[in-house]
C-alpha positions in Angstrom: -33.8 6.9 -0.5 -35.9 10.1 -0.1 -34.0 10.9 3.1 -30.7 10.4 1.3 -31.6 12.7 -1.5 -32.9 15.3 1.0 -29.7 15.1 3.0 -27.5 15.4 -0.1 -29.5 18.4 -1.2 -28.8 20.0 2.2 -25.1 19.0 1.8 -24.8 20.6 -1.6 -26.5 23.8 -0.4 -23.8 24.1 2.3 -20.9 23.1 0.1 -21.9 25.4 -2.7 -21.7 28.5 -0.4 -19.0 30.8 -2.0 -16.8 30.6 1.2 -16.9 26.8 1.3 -16.1 26.5 -2.4 -13.1 28.8 -1.7 -11.9 26.6 1.2 -12.4 23.5 -0.9 -10.4 24.9 -3.8 -7.6 26.0 -1.4 -7.5 22.6 0.2 -7.4 20.9 -3.2 -4.5 23.1 -4.4 -2.5 22.8 -1.2 -3.1 19.0 -1.2 -1.9 18.7 -4.8 1.2 20.7 -4.0 1.9 18.6 -0.9 1.6 15.4 -2.9 3.9 16.7 -5.7 6.6 17.9 -3.3 8.1 14.7 -1.7 8.9 14.8 2.0 6.4 17.3 3.3 3.5 14.8 3.8 -0.2 15.3 4.5 0.2 14.8 8.3 2.8 17.6 8.6 0.8 20.0 6.4 -2.5 19.4 8.2 -0.7 19.8 11.6 0.9 23.1 10.4 -2.4 24.4 9.2 -4.4 23.4 12.3 -3.8 26.7 14.2 -5.1 28.6 11.2 -8.5 26.9 11.5 -9.1 28.6 14.9 -10.5 31.7 13.1 -12.4 29.9 10.4 -16.0 28.7 10.5 -16.1 24.9 11.5 -17.6 23.6 8.2 -15.1 25.6 6.0 -12.1 24.6 8.2 -13.0 20.9 7.9 -13.7 21.1 4.2 -10.3 22.7 3.7 -8.4 20.0 5.7 -10.3 17.2 4.0 -9.4 18.7 0.6 -5.7 18.7 1.6 -6.0 15.0 2.5 -7.5 13.7 -0.7 -5.7 16.3 -2.8 -2.4 14.9 -1.7 -3.5 11.4 -3.0 -3.7 13.0 -6.5 -0.4 14.9 -6.2 1.5 12.0 -4.9 1.2 10.1 -8.2 2.8 12.9 -10.1 6.4 12.5 -8.8 5.9 8.7 -8.6 5.3 8.6 -12.4 7.8 11.3 -13.5 10.8 10.6 -11.3 10.1 7.4 -9.4 9.8 9.2 -6.0 6.5 8.6 -4.2 5.2 11.9 -2.8 2.9 9.9 -0.5 3.1 6.4 1.1 0.0 5.5 -0.9 1.8 6.3 -4.2 4.6 3.7 -3.7 2.9 1.2 -5.9 2.2 3.8 -8.7 6.0 4.0 -9.2 6.2 0.3 -10.4 4.3 0.9 -13.7 3.9 4.6 -13.8 7.6 5.4 -14.0 8.1 2.8 -16.6 5.4 4.4 -18.7 7.2 7.7 -18.4 10.5 6.2 -19.5 8.7 4.9 -22.6 7.4 8.4 -23.4 3.9 7.8 -22.1 4.1 10.1 -19.0 1.1 12.1 -20.2 -1.2 9.0 -20.5 0.0 7.8 -17.1 -0.7 11.1 -15.4 -4.1 11.5 -17.1 -5.2 8.0 -16.2 -4.1 8.6 -12.6 -6.2 11.8 -12.5 -9.2 10.1 -14.2 -9.0 7.0 -11.9 -8.8 9.2 -8.8 -11.8 11.3 -9.9 -14.0 8.3 -10.7 -13.0 6.4 -7.6 -13.5 9.5 -5.5 -17.0 10.1 -6.9 -18.1 6.5 -6.3 -16.6 6.5 -2.8 -18.3 9.7 -1.9 -21.7 8.2 -2.8 -20.8 5.2 -0.7 -19.9 7.5 2.3 -23.4 9.0 2.0 -25.3 5.8 1.4 -23.4 3.3 3.5 -22.0 5.4 6.3 -24.3 4.1 9.0 -24.4 0.3 8.1 -20.7 0.1 7.4 -19.6 1.5 10.7 -21.4 -1.4 12.4 -19.1 -3.7 10.5 -16.0 -1.7 11.5 -17.2 -2.0 15.1 -16.7 -5.8 14.9 -12.9 -5.2 14.4 -10.9 -5.3 17.6 -7.1 -5.2 18.0 -6.7 -8.9 17.0 -8.6 -8.3 13.7 -6.6 -5.2 12.8 -3.4 -7.1 13.5 -4.5 -10.0 11.2 -5.6 -7.5 8.5 -2.2 -6.0 8.5 -0.5 -9.4 8.3 -2.7 -10.0 5.3 -1.5 -6.7 3.8 2.1 -7.7 4.2 1.5 -11.1 2.6 -0.1 -9.1 -0.3 3.2 -7.4 -0.7 5.1 -10.7 -0.9 2.7 -11.9 -3.6 3.2 -8.5 -5.4 7.0 -8.6 -5.3 9.0 -9.8 -8.3 11.2 -12.9 -8.3 12.2 -14.7 -5.1 9.5 -15.1 -2.4 12.2 -15.4 0.3 13.8 -12.1 -0.7 10.3 -10.4 -0.5 9.8 -11.9 3.1 13.3 -10.7 4.0 12.3 -7.2 2.9 9.2 -7.3 5.0 11.1 -8.4 8.1 13.7 -5.6 7.4 10.9 -3.1 7.1 9.3 -4.2 10.4 12.7 -4.0 12.2 13.3 -0.5 10.9 9.9 0.5 12.1 10.8 -0.6 15.6 13.8 1.8 15.8 13.1 4.6 18.4 11.3 4.7 21.7 9.2 1.8 23.0 5.4 2.5 22.6 4.7 1.5 26.2 7.8 2.2 28.3 9.5 4.9 26.3 12.8 3.0 26.5 15.1 3.4 23.5 15.2 0.5 21.0 18.0 0.0 18.5 19.0 3.7 18.8 22.7 3.0 19.5 22.7 6.0 21.8 22.2 8.3 18.8 19.8 11.0 20.2 18.4 11.7 16.6 17.1 8.1 16.4 15.1 8.3 19.7 12.0 9.4 17.7 12.5 6.7 15.1 13.1 7.0 11.3 10.7 9.1 9.3 8.8 7.6 6.3 10.1 10.4 4.0 13.7 9.4 4.8 13.2 5.8 3.9 10.9 6.3 0.8 13.1 9.1 -0.7 16.2 7.1 0.0 15.2 3.7 -1.4 13.2 5.1 -4.3 14.5 8.6 -5.2 18.2 8.7 -4.3 18.7 5.0 -5.2 17.2 5.7 -8.7 19.6 8.6 -9.2 22.6 6.6 -8.1 21.5 3.7 -10.4 21.2 6.2 -13.4 24.8 7.5 -12.8 26.2 4.1 -13.9 24.3 4.2 -17.2 25.6 5.6 -20.5 24.7 9.2 -21.4 22.0 8.1 -23.9 20.2 5.6 -21.6 20.5 8.0 -18.7 17.8 10.4 -20.0 14.5 9.9 -18.2 12.5 9.3 -21.4 13.9 6.6 -23.6 11.7 7.5 -26.6 9.8 10.5 -28.0 7.0 11.7 -25.7 3.7 10.5 -27.3 0.4 12.2 -26.5 -0.6 13.9 -23.3 -4.0 12.1 -23.1 -4.7 8.4 -22.9 -5.9 6.6 -26.1 -9.3 5.0 -26.4 -7.6 1.6 -25.9 -6.0 2.9 -22.7 -9.4 3.8 -21.3 -10.8 0.4 -22.3 -7.8 -1.4 -20.6 -8.0 0.7 -17.5 -11.8 0.6 -17.0 -11.9 -2.8 -15.3 -8.9 -1.9 -13.1 -10.5 1.4 -12.0 -13.8 -0.5 -11.1 -12.0 -3.2 -9.1 -9.6 -0.7 -7.4 -12.5 1.5 -6.4 -14.4 -1.5 -4.8 -11.3 -2.7 -2.9 -10.3 0.8 -1.8 -13.8 1.7 -0.6 -13.9 -1.4 1.6 -10.4 -1.2 3.0 -10.6 2.6 3.6 -13.2 2.1 6.3 -10.9 0.0 8.4 -8.4 1.8 10.6 -4.7 1.4 10.1 -3.2 2.5 6.9 -6.3 1.7 4.8 -5.2 3.7 1.7 -1.7 2.2 1.8 -3.0 -1.4 2.1 -5.7 -0.7 -0.5 -3.2 0.5 -3.2 -1.0 -2.7 -2.6 -4.1 -5.0 -2.6 -5.5 -3.4 -5.8 -2.2 -3.8 -7.6 -1.8 -7.4 -6.5 -5.4 -8.3 -7.4 -5.1 -6.7 -10.8 -1.9 -8.7 -11.4 -3.8 -11.9 -10.4 -6.7 -11.3 -12.8 -4.7 -10.0 -15.7 -4.2 -11.9 -18.9 -0.6 -10.6 -19.0 0.7 -10.6 -15.4 4.3 -10.8 -16.7 4.0 -7.3 -18.1 3.3 -5.7 -14.7 6.2 -3.6 -13.7 7.1 -2.8 -17.3 4.6 0.0 -17.8 1.0 -1.3 -18.2 -1.8 1.2 -17.8 -3.7 -1.1 -15.3 -0.8 -0.9 -12.9 -1.4 2.8 -12.6 -5.2 2.8 -12.7 -5.9 0.2 -10.0 -3.7 1.6 -7.2 -4.7 5.2 -7.9 -8.4 4.4 -7.9 -7.9 2.3 -4.7 -6.0 4.9 -2.7 -8.4 7.7 -3.6 -11.5 5.6 -2.8 -9.9 4.6 0.6 -9.0 8.2 1.3 -12.7 9.2 0.9 -14.2 6.2 2.8 -11.8 6.7 5.7 -14.1 9.6 6.7 -16.9 7.1 7.5 -15.5 5.9 10.9 -14.4 9.5 11.7 -17.8 11.1 11.0 -20.1 8.3 12.3 -18.1 6.8 15.2 -15.5 9.5 16.0 -12.8 6.9 15.5 -9.8 8.3 13.4 -8.6 5.5 11.1 -5.2 7.2 10.4 -3.0 10.0 11.5 -4.6 12.7 9.3 -8.1 11.8 10.6 -6.7 12.0 14.1 -5.8 15.6 13.3 -9.3 16.2 11.9 -10.6 15.1 15.3 -8.4 17.8 16.8 -9.8 20.3 14.4 -13.4 19.3 15.3 -12.7 19.6 19.1 -11.1 23.0 18.5 -14.5 24.1 17.2 -16.4 22.4 20.0 -17.7 19.5 17.8 -17.8 16.1 19.5 -16.9 13.6 16.8 -19.2 10.5 16.8 -22.7 9.3 16.0 -24.4 12.5 17.2 -22.7 14.7 14.5 -25.1 13.3 11.9 -28.2 14.2 14.0 -27.0 17.3 15.9 -25.0 19.0 13.0 -26.4 17.5 9.8 -25.1 20.6 7.8 -21.5 19.8 8.8 -21.8 16.0 8.1 -23.6 16.3 4.7 -21.7 19.5 3.8 -18.4 17.7 4.1 -19.7 14.8 2.0 -20.9 17.1 -0.8 -17.7 19.1 -0.6 -15.8 15.8 -1.4 -17.6 15.5 -4.7 -16.9 19.2 -5.6 -13.2 18.7 -4.4 -12.7 15.7 -6.7 -14.2 17.7 -9.6 -11.8 20.6 -8.8 -8.9 18.3 -8.6 -9.5 16.7 -12.0 -9.9 20.3 -13.5 -6.7 21.4 -11.8 -4.7 18.3 -12.7 -5.6 17.4 -16.3 -4.4 20.8 -17.7 -1.2 20.5 -15.6 -0.3 17.2 -17.3 1.5 19.1 -20.1 3.4 21.2 -17.6 4.7 18.1 -15.7 5.6 16.2 -18.8 7.8 19.1 -20.1 9.9 18.5 -16.9 11.0 15.3 -18.5 12.5 17.2 -21.5 15.0 18.9 -19.1 18.4 17.3 -19.6 19.4 14.7 -16.9 22.5 16.7 -15.8 20.2 19.6 -14.8 17.1 17.8 -13.6 18.6 15.2 -11.2 20.8 17.6 -9.2 17.6 19.8 -8.8 15.6 16.7 -7.6 18.3 15.9 -5.0 18.3 19.6 -3.8 14.5 19.7 -3.5 14.4 16.3 -1.8 17.1 17.4 0.7 15.2 20.7 1.4 11.9 18.6 1.9 13.6 16.1 4.3 15.3 18.9 6.2 12.2 21.0 6.6 10.2 18.2 8.3 12.2 18.3 11.6 14.8 21.0 10.7 17.3 18.1 11.2 20.5 17.6 9.1 20.6 14.0 10.4 17.4 13.2 8.5 19.2 14.2 5.2 22.1 11.9 6.1 19.7 9.0 7.0 17.9 9.5 3.6 21.3 9.4 1.8 22.2 6.2 3.7 18.9 4.7 2.6 19.8 5.8 -1.0 22.9 3.6 -0.8 20.9 0.7 0.7 18.2 1.1 -2.0 20.9 1.0 -4.7 22.3 -2.2 -3.2 18.8 -3.8 -3.0 18.0 -3.0 -6.6 21.4 -4.4 -7.8 20.8 -7.7 -5.9 17.1 -8.1 -7.1 15.4 -7.1 -3.8 12.1 -5.3 -4.2 12.0 -2.1 -2.0 8.2 -1.8 -2.1 7.5 -4.5 0.5 10.1 -2.9 2.8 8.3 0.4 2.7 4.9 -1.1 3.3 6.2 -3.1 6.3 7.8 0.1 7.6 4.5 2.0 7.4 2.4 -0.7 9.0 5.0 -1.8 11.6 4.0 0.6 14.4 0.3 0.0 13.9 0.9 -3.8 13.9 2.9 -3.6 17.1 0.3 -1.4 18.8 -2.6 -3.8 17.9 -0.5 -6.9 18.8 0.1 -5.5 22.3 -3.5 -4.4 22.8 -4.8 -7.8 21.7 -2.4 -9.6 24.0 -3.3 -7.4 26.9 -7.0 -8.0 26.4 -6.5 -11.7 26.1 -4.1 -11.7 29.1 -1.2 -13.1 27.2 -3.1 -15.8 25.3 -1.7 -15.9 21.8 -4.5 -18.1 20.5 -6.8 -15.0 20.5 -5.7 -14.5 16.8 -7.2 -17.8 15.7 -10.1 -18.1 18.1 -11.8 -14.9 16.9 -13.7 -15.8 13.6 -12.8 -12.6 11.6 -9.1 -12.7 12.7 -8.8 -16.4 12.0 -10.3 -15.9 8.5 -7.8 -13.2 7.7 -4.9 -15.3 9.0 -6.1 -18.3 7.0 -6.3 -16.2 3.9 -2.8 -14.8 4.5 -1.4 -18.3 5.0 -3.1 -19.6 1.8 -1.6 -16.7 -0.2 1.8 -17.4 1.2 1.6 -21.1 0.5 0.4 -20.4 -3.1 3.3 -18.0 -3.6 5.9 -20.6 -2.4 4.6 -23.7 -4.1 7.5 -24.9 -6.3 5.5 -25.2 -9.5 4.1 -21.6 -9.1 7.6 -20.4 -8.0 9.1 -21.8 -11.1 6.5 -20.1 -13.2 7.1 -16.8 -11.4 10.8 -17.1 -12.0 10.1 -17.7 -15.7 7.7 -14.8 -15.8 10.2 -12.4 -14.1 13.3 -13.3 -16.1 14.7 -9.9 -17.1 
């Protein structure tokens, strides 16, 4: 305990340096902006800013890049709540209840609770990173390719349980998402798969194209068929920018559970923050006294996934800082930033460069504080956007989305693909298919394929490896149990009653 306090004191002395505070603030601001503007994405932003870090001190550079990463988790919820377009993959679940709250005139409460959940979860997760960094990495070391594959299967089954209505439709969406994720070049051979000789598809389809299509464009198309009165984003008068005392009471349990789930899942490589937000929402729905209200605008449906994805974003630094293993694409770029500055990521960072390790951890706490100070006053600004008439707001959204999609690869084909997914998303909504499982499967697909192949290579083609390894077998068993529960006729009948529109 004494060592931990001494280390944290060292960390805060490093993080509180004026230069480092400046870098932390810059990262938090850029991250929020990246999250709010759909299409740019954290990976692209960190990649673009990587060359700038050459001339910066190592600690300042890494503090700034870390700020961009967890700042984007905050910003991603803003567009999810206001216009039903997830700015980040982790904000997909926030759309479900957040946007419904906005339509009821409660956008202020939804945005505030998202910022508060993110701050509290981030603070708790930062303490966990400091206290449990070393022991938890030993748990992560037990996970091989077979375990990661099984964990992702469990994540997809969570999405089935989470989806409204028909279980078969949810499974169909997951299979469609996995198929879409396979479009492009083969991971091993580089041969084209399902590209239909279209050169633009050789690199696969980007997440932004799919997410903006099935959520953003589809929502706009769906609104075009409504009457002028029901077309406006907010169906009732905007009430209060801050959550009520009852909102805070209702959300407190969800924030606590989301933080615990997110903190644990963030340590594991492979889309931890995405799986965490889905898992937290599913779990919240399971323990809720009113599960039938989820998806209609309940505060717990915003608090749980927002707490989970922020906690996961913070704890994903554990394997990076202590093992040198990047758990996701952004952390892989952080490894690049470390090697640029001659730092070898891994266990020796903690002993050889304690000021870097503890300085980064302390900066996370300061960054979370900055983010809540930046975001809470902006709630009023974002909510005023909802007062803009539909005929002006939605063409603007389409233009910004198209600019965002185009700017990723400077490719007009990407804009056409997103428009195509808009039509697909509209068809899915009209036929009671839930797009969220499709997007989750699309994000996890490449990681699942990579781990499946690695597991099969290590086991020399023996498929039983997934049930003979204890952790993997446990995860597969849990996934099977969840699926059976979801498909039991009695439960299915109750689900159908619950989700009758």
